[in-house]
C-alpha positions as CSV (number, residue, x, y, z in Angstrom):
1,M,121.5,127.5,100.1
2,L,123.9,130.4,99.8
3,N,124.1,131.3,96.2
4,L,127.0,132.8,94.2
5,F,126.0,136.3,94.9
6,G,125.9,135.8,98.7
7,K,122.1,136.1,99.1
8,K,119.8,133.5,100.4
9,N,117.6,131.7,97.7
10,N,115.2,129.0,98.1
11,G,116.1,127.1,95.0
12,A,113.4,126.0,92.4
13,G,109.9,127.7,92.5
14,G,110.8,131.2,91.6
15,K,111.5,132.6,95.1
16,S,113.7,135.7,95.2
17,V,115.2,138.1,97.9
18,N,115.6,141.8,96.9
19,L,118.4,144.1,98.0
20,P,117.8,147.2,100.1
21,Q,117.2,150.5,98.2
22,S,120.3,151.9,96.7
23,Q,119.9,155.2,98.8
24,N,120.2,153.0,101.9
25,V,123.3,151.3,100.8
26,A,125.7,153.9,102.3
27,G,123.9,153.5,105.7
28,F,124.1,149.7,105.6
29,L,127.8,149.9,104.6
30,A,128.4,152.4,107.6
31,K,127.1,149.8,109.9
32,G,128.8,146.9,108.3
33,A,125.5,145.1,107.3
34,V,126.4,144.6,103.8
35,S,129.4,143.4,101.9
36,I,131.0,144.0,98.3
37,K,129.1,140.9,97.3
38,D,125.7,142.5,98.3
39,I,126.5,145.6,96.3
40,I,127.4,143.9,93.0
41,A,124.7,141.3,93.3
42,P,121.7,141.5,91.0
43,S,118.2,142.6,92.5
44,F,116.9,139.1,92.3
45,I,117.5,135.6,91.1
46,E,114.7,133.2,90.2
47,V,115.5,129.4,89.9
48,D,113.0,127.3,87.8
49,F,113.1,123.8,86.7
50,N,114.7,124.3,83.4
51,H,115.9,127.8,83.6
52,I,117.3,130.6,85.8
53,K,116.4,134.3,85.8
54,I,118.9,137.0,86.9
55,D,117.4,140.3,86.7
56,D,115.9,140.5,83.3
57,K,118.1,137.7,81.8
58,F,117.2,134.1,81.3
59,Y,119.7,131.3,81.2
60,R,119.7,127.6,80.6
61,T,122.5,125.0,81.0
62,L,123.2,122.1,79.0
63,Y,125.6,119.3,79.9
64,V,127.2,116.8,77.3
65,V,126.7,113.1,77.9
66,G,127.4,111.6,74.5
67,Y,130.4,112.2,72.1
68,P,131.1,111.2,68.7
69,R,133.4,108.2,68.0
70,Y,135.8,110.0,65.6
71,V,136.7,113.7,65.8
72,S,138.9,116.0,63.7
73,A,140.9,119.1,64.9
74,N,138.8,122.0,66.2
75,W,135.6,119.7,65.9
76,L,133.7,122.0,68.3
77,Y,134.2,124.9,65.8
78,P,130.4,125.2,64.9
79,L,129.5,125.4,68.5
80,I,132.3,128.0,69.4
81,T,131.2,130.3,66.4
82,F,127.4,129.9,67.0
83,D,125.7,133.2,66.1
84,H,124.5,133.8,69.6
85,P,126.4,134.5,73.0
86,L,127.2,131.3,74.8
87,Y,129.0,130.4,78.0
88,I,130.9,127.3,77.3
89,S,133.1,125.6,80.0
90,M,135.4,122.6,79.7
91,Y,136.7,120.9,82.9
92,I,139.8,118.6,82.5
93,Y,140.9,116.3,85.3
94,P,144.0,114.3,85.0
95,T,143.7,110.7,86.0
96,E,146.6,108.3,87.2
97,A,147.7,105.9,84.5
98,K,147.9,103.0,87.1
99,V,144.0,103.4,88.0
100,V,143.0,103.7,84.5
101,L,145.1,100.6,83.4
102,E,143.4,98.4,86.2
103,D,140.1,99.6,85.1
104,L,140.8,98.8,81.4
105,K,142.0,95.3,82.4
106,R,138.8,94.6,84.1
107,K,136.7,96.0,81.3
108,I,138.7,94.2,78.6
109,A,138.3,90.9,80.5
110,E,134.4,91.5,80.8
111,M,134.1,92.2,77.0
112,E,136.3,89.2,76.0
113,A,134.1,87.1,78.3
114,T,131.1,88.5,76.7
115,I,132.2,87.8,73.1
116,E,133.6,84.3,74.1
117,G,130.0,83.5,75.7
118,D,128.2,84.6,72.5
119,I,130.6,82.5,70.4
120,K,129.9,79.3,72.6
121,S,126.3,79.7,72.6
122,G,126.2,80.2,68.8
123,K,125.2,83.9,68.8
124,V,126.3,86.5,66.5
125,V,128.9,88.7,68.2
126,D,127.5,92.2,69.0
127,P,129.7,94.5,66.9
128,T,129.4,97.4,69.4
129,V,131.2,95.1,71.9
130,Q,133.9,94.1,69.5
131,V,134.5,97.7,68.4
132,A,134.7,98.7,72.1
133,L,137.1,95.9,72.8
134,D,139.3,97.1,69.9
135,D,139.5,100.5,71.3
136,A,140.2,99.5,74.8
137,L,143.2,97.2,73.7
138,A,144.5,100.2,71.6
139,L,144.3,102.5,74.4
140,Q,145.8,100.2,76.9
141,A,148.9,99.8,74.7
142,E,149.3,103.4,74.4
143,L,148.8,104.1,78.0
144,A,151.4,101.3,79.0
145,K,153.9,102.9,76.6
146,G,153.3,106.4,78.1
147,A,152.3,107.7,74.6
148,E,148.9,108.7,76.0
149,R,147.5,110.1,79.3
150,F,143.9,109.7,80.6
151,F,141.6,112.6,81.7
152,Q,138.1,113.1,82.9
153,F,136.4,115.7,80.8
154,G,133.2,117.8,81.4
155,L,131.6,120.0,78.8
156,Y,128.8,122.4,79.8
157,I,126.9,125.0,77.8
158,T,124.8,127.9,79.1
159,I,122.5,129.9,76.9
160,P,121.6,133.5,77.8
161,A,118.5,135.1,76.4
162,D,116.5,138.3,76.9
163,S,113.1,136.3,77.0
164,L,111.8,132.7,77.7
165,E,110.7,132.5,74.0
166,E,114.2,133.5,72.8
167,L,115.7,130.9,75.2
168,N,113.6,128.1,73.9
169,R,114.2,128.9,70.3
170,V,118.1,129.4,70.7
171,A,118.1,126.0,72.8
172,K,116.5,124.2,69.9
173,E,119.0,125.8,67.5
174,I,121.9,124.7,69.7
175,D,120.5,121.2,70.1
176,S,120.5,121.0,66.3
177,V,123.9,122.1,65.9
178,I,125.4,119.7,68.4
179,S,123.4,117.0,67.1
180,S,125.1,117.4,63.7
181,L,128.2,116.9,65.5
182,L,126.9,113.7,67.0
183,I,127.0,115.2,70.5
184,I,124.3,114.3,72.9
185,A,123.5,117.0,75.4
186,K,120.8,117.1,78.2
187,Q,119.3,120.0,80.3
188,A,120.5,120.5,83.8
189,T,116.9,120.1,85.0
190,L,116.5,121.1,88.6
191,E,120.2,122.0,88.6
192,M,120.1,125.3,86.8
193,E,121.7,127.2,89.5
194,E,124.7,124.7,89.6
195,G,124.9,124.6,85.8
196,F,125.1,128.5,85.7
197,K,127.9,128.6,88.2
198,S,129.7,125.9,86.4
199,T,130.0,127.9,83.3
200,L,131.2,131.1,85.0
201,P,135.0,131.5,84.6
202,M,135.6,130.4,88.2
203,F,136.5,126.7,87.8
204,Y,133.5,126.0,90.0
205,D,132.4,122.5,88.7
206,K,129.0,122.0,90.5
207,L,127.6,119.5,88.0
208,G,130.3,116.9,87.8
209,V,129.2,115.2,84.6
210,W,132.4,113.8,83.2
211,R,133.7,111.3,80.6
212,N,137.0,109.5,80.0
213,I,139.1,111.0,77.3
214,D,142.6,110.4,76.2
215,T,145.2,113.0,75.2
216,T,144.8,112.9,71.5
217,S,141.1,113.3,71.8
218,L,141.5,116.1,74.3
219,A,143.8,117.9,72.0
220,M,141.1,117.9,69.2
221,T,138.7,119.3,71.5
222,F,140.5,122.5,72.3
223,P,138.6,125.4,70.5
224,F,141.7,127.0,69.1
225,A,141.9,127.5,65.3
226,T,144.8,129.2,63.5
227,A,144.0,132.5,61.8
228,S,146.8,131.9,59.3
229,L,146.0,132.5,55.6
230,T,149.5,131.4,54.2
231,K,149.2,129.2,51.2
232,N,151.8,127.6,49.0
233,E,150.9,129.8,46.0
234,G,149.5,133.1,45.4
235,I,150.5,136.7,46.0
236,L,151.3,138.6,49.2
237,Y,148.3,140.8,50.5
238,G,149.9,141.9,53.9
239,I,150.8,141.0,57.3
240,N,148.4,139.1,59.6
241,Q,147.7,141.2,62.7
242,H,146.8,138.3,64.9
243,D,150.1,136.4,64.6
244,G,152.4,138.3,62.5
245,S,152.4,135.8,59.7
246,L,152.2,136.7,56.0
247,I,148.9,136.5,54.0
248,I,149.7,134.8,51.0
249,F,146.7,133.9,49.0
250,D,145.7,132.9,45.4
251,R,142.1,134.2,44.8
252,F,141.7,131.6,41.9
253,T,141.7,128.8,44.3
254,L,138.4,129.9,45.9
255,E,134.8,129.1,44.7
256,N,135.1,132.1,42.5
257,A,137.9,134.6,41.9
258,N,135.7,137.8,42.7
259,S,136.6,140.3,45.5
260,V,135.0,143.3,47.0
261,I,137.0,146.2,48.7
262,L,135.2,148.5,50.8
263,G,136.7,151.5,52.7
264,K,136.5,155.1,53.4
265,S,138.2,157.8,51.3
266,G,141.8,157.8,52.3
267,G,141.7,154.3,53.8
268,G,144.2,152.8,51.4
269,K,141.9,151.2,48.9
270,S,143.6,152.5,45.6
271,F,147.2,151.6,47.0
272,L,145.9,148.1,47.8
273,V,144.4,147.6,44.4
274,K,147.4,148.9,42.6
275,L,149.8,146.8,44.6
276,E,147.6,143.6,43.9
277,S,147.6,144.5,40.2
278,L,151.3,144.7,40.1
279,R,151.8,141.4,41.8
280,L,149.2,139.6,39.8
281,L,150.8,141.0,36.7
282,M,154.0,139.3,37.8
283,M,152.2,136.1,38.3
284,G,151.0,136.0,34.7
285,V,147.4,137.3,35.3
286,D,146.0,139.9,32.8
287,V,144.7,142.9,34.6
288,L,141.8,145.0,33.2
289,I,140.8,148.3,35.0
290,V,137.7,150.5,34.6
291,D,139.1,153.8,36.0
292,P,136.5,156.7,36.6
293,E,139.3,159.2,38.0
294,N,142.3,158.3,35.8
295,E,144.1,157.2,38.9
296,Y,146.0,154.4,37.3
297,E,147.4,156.4,34.3
298,K,150.9,156.6,35.9
299,L,151.0,153.1,36.9
300,T,150.0,152.1,33.4
301,Q,152.9,153.9,31.9
302,S,155.2,152.4,34.6
303,V,154.4,148.8,33.5
304,G,154.2,149.4,29.8
305,G,150.4,148.9,29.8
306,E,147.7,150.6,27.6
307,F,145.7,153.5,28.9
308,V,142.4,153.9,27.0
309,V,141.0,157.4,27.4
310,F,137.2,158.0,26.7
311,S,136.2,161.4,25.6
312,S,134.4,163.1,22.6
313,S,138.0,163.9,21.1
314,S,139.6,160.4,22.1
315,K,140.9,158.1,19.2
316,Y,139.5,155.1,21.0
317,K,136.0,154.1,20.3
318,I,133.5,151.3,21.3
319,N,130.4,150.2,19.7
320,P,127.7,148.8,22.2
321,F,126.2,147.0,19.3
322,D,129.1,144.6,18.9
323,L,128.4,141.0,18.8
324,A,130.9,138.1,19.6
325,T,131.9,136.6,16.1
326,S,134.2,133.7,17.3
327,N,132.4,131.0,19.3
328,P,129.2,132.9,19.8
329,E,126.7,131.5,22.3
330,P,123.5,129.9,20.9
331,D,121.5,132.9,22.0
332,E,123.9,135.5,21.5
333,L,121.8,138.1,19.7
334,S,118.9,137.6,22.2
335,N,121.2,138.1,25.1
336,K,122.8,141.3,23.4
337,I,119.3,142.9,22.9
338,L,118.5,142.2,26.5
339,D,121.8,144.0,27.4
340,L,121.1,146.7,25.1
341,H,117.6,147.1,26.9
342,S,119.5,147.7,30.2
343,L,121.8,150.0,28.5
344,M,119.1,152.0,27.0
345,R,117.4,152.3,30.4
346,V,120.6,153.8,31.8
347,I,120.8,156.2,28.9
348,M,117.0,157.0,28.8
349,G,115.8,156.7,32.3
350,E,112.8,154.7,33.3
351,L,110.5,153.2,30.4
352,T,107.0,152.4,30.5
353,P,105.9,148.7,29.5
354,S,104.7,150.1,26.1
355,Q,108.0,152.0,25.6
356,D,110.0,148.9,26.4
357,A,108.1,146.8,24.0
358,L,108.7,149.5,21.3
359,L,112.3,149.6,22.1
360,D,112.6,145.8,21.8
361,R,111.0,145.9,18.3
362,S,113.4,148.7,17.4
363,L,116.4,146.8,18.5
364,V,115.5,143.7,16.5
365,L,114.7,145.8,13.4
366,T,118.1,147.8,13.8
367,Y,120.0,144.4,13.6
368,R,117.8,143.2,10.8
369,E,118.6,146.2,8.6
370,R,122.3,145.3,8.7
371,G,121.4,141.8,7.8
372,I,122.0,140.3,11.3
373,T,119.6,137.6,12.5
374,Q,119.8,134.7,14.9
375,D,122.1,132.8,12.4
376,P,125.5,133.0,13.9
377,E,127.0,133.4,10.2
378,S,125.2,136.7,10.0
379,F,127.2,138.1,13.1
380,K,130.1,138.7,10.7
381,S,128.3,141.6,9.0
382,E,129.2,145.1,10.3
383,P,127.1,145.7,13.5
384,P,124.8,148.7,13.6
385,L,125.5,152.0,15.3
386,L,123.6,154.0,17.9
387,E,122.4,156.3,15.2
388,D,120.8,153.4,13.3
389,L,118.6,152.8,16.2
390,Y,117.9,156.5,16.4
391,K,116.8,156.6,12.7
392,I,114.7,153.5,13.3
393,L,112.8,155.2,16.2
394,I,112.3,158.6,14.4
395,G,111.2,156.8,11.5
396,M,108.3,155.1,13.2
397,E,106.5,158.6,13.4
398,T,104.7,157.7,16.7
399,P,104.8,160.1,19.8
400,E,106.3,157.2,22.0
401,A,109.0,156.5,19.3
402,K,109.7,160.1,19.0
403,E,110.1,160.6,22.8
404,L,112.7,157.6,22.8
405,G,114.5,159.2,20.0
406,D,114.6,162.5,21.7
407,R,116.2,160.9,24.8
408,L,118.8,159.2,22.5
409,E,119.5,162.3,20.4
410,K,122.2,163.6,22.9
411,F,124.5,160.6,22.1
412,V,123.9,160.7,18.2
413,K,123.8,164.5,17.4
414,G,124.4,166.1,20.9
415,S,127.3,166.7,23.1
416,A,128.0,163.0,23.7
417,A,127.9,162.3,19.9
418,G,131.5,161.5,19.4
419,I,131.8,159.0,22.1
420,F,129.6,155.9,21.5
421,N,128.4,156.2,18.0
422,H,131.4,154.7,16.1
423,Q,132.6,151.2,15.2
424,S,135.0,149.7,17.7
425,N,138.5,150.4,16.6
426,F,140.8,148.5,19.1
427,D,141.2,145.3,20.8
428,I,142.6,144.2,24.1
429,K,146.1,142.9,23.6
430,N,148.1,144.4,26.4
431,P,148.2,142.3,29.7
432,F,147.5,145.5,31.7
433,T,144.9,147.6,30.1
434,V,143.0,150.5,31.9
435,F,140.0,152.3,30.6
436,G,140.0,155.9,31.8
437,I,136.6,157.8,31.7
438,R,137.5,160.8,33.9
439,D,137.1,163.2,31.0
440,L,133.4,162.4,30.7
441,E,130.7,164.4,32.5
442,E,129.5,162.6,35.6
443,N,126.2,161.6,34.3
444,L,127.9,159.8,31.3
445,R,130.2,157.7,33.4
446,P,127.7,155.0,34.2
447,V,126.9,154.6,30.5
448,A,130.6,154.5,29.7
449,M,131.2,151.9,32.5
450,Y,128.4,149.8,31.2
451,I,129.6,149.8,27.6
452,V,133.1,149.1,28.6
453,L,132.0,146.1,30.8
454,D,130.0,144.8,27.8
455,Y,133.0,145.1,25.5
456,I,135.3,143.4,28.0
457,W,132.7,140.5,28.3
458,N,132.8,139.9,24.6
459,R,136.6,139.9,24.5
460,V,136.9,137.6,27.7
461,R,134.8,134.9,26.0
462,K,137.1,134.8,23.1
463,D,140.2,133.7,24.8
464,R,139.9,132.0,28.4
465,K,142.9,132.9,30.5
466,K,143.4,134.1,34.1
467,R,142.2,137.7,34.3
468,V,141.2,140.1,36.9
469,L,138.8,142.9,36.1
470,I,138.8,145.8,38.6
471,V,135.9,148.3,38.7
472,D,136.7,151.3,40.8
473,E,133.9,153.5,42.2
474,A,131.4,150.8,41.5
475,W,128.7,153.0,43.2
476,Y,128.3,154.7,39.8
477,L,126.7,151.4,38.5
478,I,125.2,150.4,41.6
479,K,123.1,153.4,42.2
480,Q,121.2,152.6,38.9
481,K,119.1,149.4,39.1
482,D,119.7,148.3,35.5
483,S,123.5,148.8,35.5
484,G,123.8,147.3,39.1
485,A,121.9,144.2,37.9
486,Y,124.3,143.9,35.0
487,L,127.4,144.1,37.2
488,H,125.7,141.5,39.4
489,S,125.3,139.2,36.4
490,F,128.8,139.9,35.5
491,A,130.0,138.8,38.9
492,K,127.9,135.5,38.6
493,R,129.1,134.4,35.0
494,A,133.0,135.5,35.5
495,R,133.9,132.2,37.0
496,K,133.3,130.2,33.9
497,Y,135.7,132.3,31.9
498,Q,138.6,132.4,34.5
499,L,137.8,135.9,35.2
500,G,137.9,137.5,38.7
501,L,135.8,140.6,39.3
502,T,137.1,143.2,41.9
503,T,134.6,145.8,42.9
504,I,135.9,148.8,44.8
505,T,133.6,151.5,46.5
506,Q,133.9,154.2,49.2
507,D,130.2,154.9,49.3
508,V,129.6,151.8,51.5
509,E,126.2,152.7,52.7
510,D,124.7,153.2,49.3
511,F,126.5,150.0,48.1
512,L,125.0,147.9,50.8
513,S,121.6,149.4,50.7
514,T,120.8,148.0,47.3
515,D,119.9,144.3,46.5
516,E,122.5,144.3,43.7
517,G,125.3,145.5,46.0
518,K,124.5,142.8,48.5
519,A,124.3,140.2,45.9
520,I,127.8,141.2,44.5
521,I,129.2,140.7,48.0
522,T,127.6,137.3,48.2
523,N,129.1,136.4,45.1
524,S,132.5,137.4,46.0
525,S,134.7,134.9,47.9
526,L,137.4,137.6,48.8
527,Q,136.2,140.5,50.8
528,I,138.5,143.1,52.1
529,I,137.2,145.8,54.6
530,L,139.4,148.7,55.2
531,K,139.2,151.6,57.7
532,Q,135.6,152.7,58.0
533,S,133.6,155.8,59.2
534,T,131.4,155.6,62.2
535,A,128.2,156.1,59.9
536,A,129.1,152.9,57.7
537,V,130.5,150.6,60.4
538,E,127.1,149.6,61.6
539,K,125.8,148.5,58.1
540,I,129.0,146.7,57.5
541,S,128.7,144.8,61.0
542,Q,125.1,143.6,60.1
543,T,126.2,142.5,56.7
544,F,129.3,140.7,57.7
545,F,128.3,139.8,61.3
546,L,131.2,141.5,62.9
547,T,132.1,141.2,66.6
548,G,132.3,144.4,68.7
549,G,136.0,144.0,68.6
550,E,136.3,143.9,64.8
551,K,133.9,147.0,64.7
552,H,136.3,148.8,67.0
553,F,139.3,147.7,64.8
554,L,137.8,149.1,61.7
555,L,137.0,152.5,63.4
556,S,140.6,152.8,64.8
557,A,142.5,151.1,62.1
558,G,145.3,153.0,60.2
559,V,145.7,153.5,56.4
560,G,146.0,150.1,54.8
561,E,144.7,148.1,57.7
562,G,141.5,146.2,57.9
563,L,139.8,142.8,57.8
564,F,140.6,140.2,55.1
565,F,137.8,137.6,54.5
566,A,138.7,134.7,52.3
567,G,136.1,131.9,52.2
568,H,135.1,130.9,55.8
569,S,138.4,132.5,57.3
570,H,139.0,136.2,58.1
571,V,141.7,138.0,60.0
572,G,142.9,141.5,60.7
573,F,145.7,142.5,58.2
574,R,148.0,145.4,57.3
575,V,149.2,145.9,53.7
576,I,152.8,146.0,53.2
577,A,154.9,146.9,50.1
578,S,158.6,147.1,49.0
579,E,160.1,150.5,48.5
580,E,160.3,149.6,44.7
581,E,156.6,148.9,44.7
582,K,155.8,152.1,46.5
583,T,157.9,154.1,43.9
584,L,156.0,152.4,41.1
585,I,152.5,153.3,42.7
586,E,153.0,156.5,44.2
């Protein structure tokens, strides 16, 4: 048998033929002894009963013999998108309607006779025969009217693998996937070479395993899915790079309204977020922003929002000990103390188990000194301040308590004393509110972001309405385990209160290297990846299972271009804005 590559092969049994050494190829060519096929052919091919080996690669071909009764559009999607390279071939052969009608007429007569015989003999009619007869009659009518055509259809799947063990494993996974689609496939035993050739892009059907199929069913089988993300409601995010359509989407229609935006510096993250904020505001959605670099100050002025500046001389103050006084949760105080534990670890650094226990007793005592207990009525009392906790720790007069008090002293008596040691003196009333923390020294920013998030959480629970909270430069929080865990819990709980959390970062590698960062991405139904650096794209590819083409697209993308993930769909997109919007933003 002459195989595809033009070399003699003895079929099953593992026989192979080697090419001449490469240094002799030129001599053979000069004498006309070899052809182009010989040059491009692999060094050997080994054909076994249930696989074929070409060089170091193993292949196994499956052919489909059983199909489901009902199918929906793009029903082969799970197979097409399977997370392993596959060679899938579909062979479609038109059949003359006259021949099919004659065969159908004979089949219908046979089934009617079978049913009539069962009735006469007093047997129960076989329901499968009755269903087949109904289908045949319906198809006969459609063919006679010319509304349907008839085809022969063959479906073959070849699985490539680097080892026999991997081949067996992937074959089992494929079998599981296609079984879930009610497809029955068999291995092309003793015909692996024919199966491999049948799945090459050469229209070389050597297996010839076909099934009758009509036009409608065939159309449902084509593996083409639209990449359109245009909905009837929502805001415009950009232009679909695949088909030029508009990406109009409402994030609140997803499982949760959270989103993650990843991109290198200068990739267009801030422009996209500002644009989304403007459009959400026009749709009646409140926007809250935690801004570490005061980037949103001018935009806030343009839309009549409120810009809350945090610094030692700022008039705005937030007390981290605040409790929800209206509609508090049953375990409000306990949860607040747990959150304060995390905040104190951000402020003080790592704590030993004994220090953690001491801090817990001190926090409970701090609230008790103000008359606040687990009784919700007591929450109306004025909450304690940071200096109250400091006094409790110093008053214990133990070395551990003194050490904790010393770590806290900076925020009570030191350089950061005027920032977080006051009663809260404002409320979120403006639909566009930005918290600017640029004027704080860098090591205070994670503390400020944590306290602001906690403050926002208390206010969000008071009044449930559609809101979006944007946390810019989220790596400030993620780089510390406790603040990262708090941001993750925020993402998980936000959906209950109609809140969508938008997390933005340019330190993609740091963000994805932490469990908290990965968990936030998992809990975000909307994910936007803009232009990436070479160093970060590999990490992103592993996290989002990107193809080689998508990786190349992220590396070569321009400003404001990237990938837009919404649920199970994702497309390449480009951000667009009107001149009026650009003027407001820039």
